[in-house]
N, C-alpha and C positions, 0 to 999 in steps of 0.2 A: 452665627452661620454654622451650619452643620458641616462636618468633614466630608471631603470628596470620597465617594464610594469607588474603591479600586478592586477589580476582580482579576485574579490570575487564572488563566484557562490554558489547558493543554489538550490538544486533540489526539486521541488514540485511534489509529487506523486499523490496528491488528497486525501491522508490520513491525519489523525489528527496530527501525530507527526511532519511531515514536515511543515504543516500549522502553528502549534504552534511555531516551530522554527523560521519561517518567522516573526511571530508576535513578538516573543521574541527579535529577532535581531533589528527589527524596533524600539521597545520600549527602549531597553537597549543599543543599539549601533547605534544610528541614524547617527553617523559620518562616518560609513562604507558604501560605495556605493556598494550595492549588486546587482548582476544580477540573477534574478530568472528564472528558466527554468522548462519546463514540457515536457517529452518525450512522445509523443502521438502515440500509436499503432493504433489508429482508432477504437479500440474495447473496449474503456473504458466505465464505467458506465455513463449513462446520468447525474446522480447526481454529478459525479466528475466534468464534464464540468460546471455545474451550480455553484459548489463551487469555482472553479477557478475564475469565474467572481466576486463572492463576495469577495474573497481574494484579487483580484486585486484592488477592490474599497477601501478596508482597507489599503493596502500597498501604494496606490496612484501611482502605476506604473504597467506596463505591465509585464506579465509572458511570457517569450519567449517560443514559441512552437517549439520543435525540433521533426521533423517527420522522421520516417524511410522512406527510399526511396521506400520500397516495403511494401505491406500490408501483413496481416497474411496469407492469402491463398497462396501468392507467396512463403513465407518461408515454409509453409506446404508442398508444392510441391517440394521445394528445398531439404527438408529432407525426401523425398520419402513417403510423406503422413503419417509420423509417428508423432503422437501428442507429444508435449513437456511434460516433466514430471519432478519430483523432481530430477531424475538422469540426465536428459538431458534438461537443461533449455535454449534451443536455442532461445526461444522467448525473454528472458531477454537480452541475449547477443546481438542478432541482432537488436532488436527493442527498446532497452533501452540504453544499454551501448555504442554500436557503434555510435549512433547519438550524444550522449554526448561527446565522445572522438573526433568525427569529429568537433564538435562545438568549442572545446578548442584547437584543434591541431595547428591552425595558431599562437596562442600566445606561445604555448610550443616550436614550431619549431623556433620561432624568439628569444628564450631565455628568454621569460617572465615567470612569476610565476602565478600559479592558487592556490587559497586558497578555498577549497571546504568545505562547512558547511553541516554536515550530522546529521540527526535527531535521533541519538542514545540516549536513555534516561538513567538516572542514575540507573534504575532497570533492565537494559539489559546488558548481558555479550556477546557482539559481537562487531565487528569492523566496519562493513559496507564496502562500496566500497573503495578499495585502489588501487593505481596504482604503478607499478614499474618505470614509466616514471619520470625522474628527472624534478623538477619544479612544481610538484603537491603536495600540502600539504593538509591533511584532518584534520579537527577539529570537536569537538563534544561539542558545547556550552550547550546543555541540560544536558549532563552528567556532564560537569564541574560545572554547576550551581546546581547540585543535584536535578534535576527535574524529577519526575517519571511519570507513566501513569496518575495518578489522577491529578498531577500538569499540565500536558498537557491539560486535560479537563478544568481545572480551567483557564488557559491562554486563551483558545478559548472562554470560557463563558464570561470572563471579557471583551474580545474584541468585544463582541456582535456577534460573528460568530457561536458559538456553534459547535457541531460536524456536519460533512457532513451528509446529510439525509440518506444515505445508511446504516449508523451505526444502524439504527432501525431494520435492518434485516440481516446485514452482518458485518463481523469483519475487512474487509480490502478493500482497493481500488484496482485498477488494472483492467485487462481485465474482461469482463463479463463471460468468460469461463476459468478463472484461475483454474488450477489444484490443487491449495492449498485450495480451498474451501472445507468446511465440507459438508456432505450430507444435513444437514438442510439448508445450504446456497444455495445449488442447488434447493431445494424445494422452497425456498423463491424467488429465481431468477425466477422460473417458474410462481410464483404468481405475482411478482412485474413487471417483464418484460418478458412476455411470448414469445415475438418475439425474444429476445436475447437467451432465453432458446432453442427455436427451431433452431436458428442458430448454437448454440453449439452442439445440437443433430445431426444436419446434417453434421457438420464438423467431428464429432465422427464417424458417419456411413461411411463417405468417407474414413476416416483413417483406420477403421477396415476392410473395403472391400479391402484395399491395404495391409493388413497384419500387421498393427500397433499392437504392443504388449500392448499398453496402452489404457485405457479409461480415460475420464476426471476425474472420481472419482474411487478410487482404488477398484478393484474387482466387479465393477457394472457399467453397461452402463446407460446412461440417459434414454434410452427406458425402461429399467427395473425399474428405479427409478420413472418413470412417472405413474406407476400403482397406482390406488387409495388406495389400501390396503397398499402398500409400503410407500406411502406418509404419511398416518396416523401413521404407525409404526415409521417412522423417527421423526415425530413431537412428539409423545408420549415419545420416548427415550430421545429426547432433553429436554423436559419439566421436566422429572424426574431428569436428570443430573443437570440442572440449579438449581432446588430447593435444591439439595444436596450441591452444591457449595455455594449458598447463606446462607444456614443454617450453614455450616461449617465456613464461613467467619464471620458471626455474632457471632457465639459461641466463636470463638477465638479472636473476636474484632479486626479483621484484617482490620482496617480502616486507610486510609492515612491522615496525617496532612493537606493535601490539600483539603480534603472533610469537609465541614462545614455545618451549618444549612441551608445555602442557596441552597443546593443541594436537589432536590426531590428524592424520593425513586427510581423513574425510572432512574435518572441519576446515582445514586449510583450503581444500578444494571448493568448499561452499563460499569462500570469499569471492571466487570468480563466478558470478551468477549467470543465469541463462542469457540475459541481454548482452552481457559482456562477451559471451561465447559467440554471439551473432554480430558483434561489432557495433552494438547500439548502446549509447550512454543512457543512464537513468534520467538525465535531464530531458532527453527527447522522447523517452519511451514510457512515461508514466505521469499520473496526476499526483501532485504532492498530497493533496487532501485525502486521496483514496489509499495511497500505497505506502506512505511513510510510516 
């Protein structure tokens, strides 16, 4: 009888947590032969693609690119030009999960085993991707090692990778037009990548003209958000909220043991991301498969 085929797989989203998990597994478990993969929608941030190249150099191996057979505009038409939303995450299902499942299907069909490493941290209360298909085991090394958000930052800093560049203006990886973005992130997308903002605005206009009940940002179109007075209002509101969060954190001495004197004030501030500034937890405001 031939030995059971076991594949160890780790999904890279372009976000800090999955990158840190990849670094952690290379450093702590070099004996495990891991296949890294990235499901590419074709609409990711340019900074994500740049970071993948840097991560590949550190890992010393290629990250498999899994591509959806169709682009976003195909799926938008397929869903009657209705934009995806928190309630209808058809983009994640069709452009992230299905390509992954197709990639591992031959192994599962032949009775092999898949061990999937998922970047859920110790400070998160969620389970990530799970499958009812026999032969797929999901493990959480960061959670098991008691590594939290600050610990992730520390891992990347020590590896010489630091955070992906987009964290200077956005809290998550994923598509340029992700509906989980806060309004300040849309404003910053307009400043950092005006062409990507215009693309998102045009997709939204098309969807609205076909009766879509959703805009990319809740209760406000990107056209409305583009007005100069609205941009200034969004920026001022964010600055006020951020200062309150920082003041409260320092007053309560809510510092992680992973933050030490080697961290700059700017890096400490980055621990408190945009969702936290708006009082939203990562569990309720992101897709694990897209943003981790």
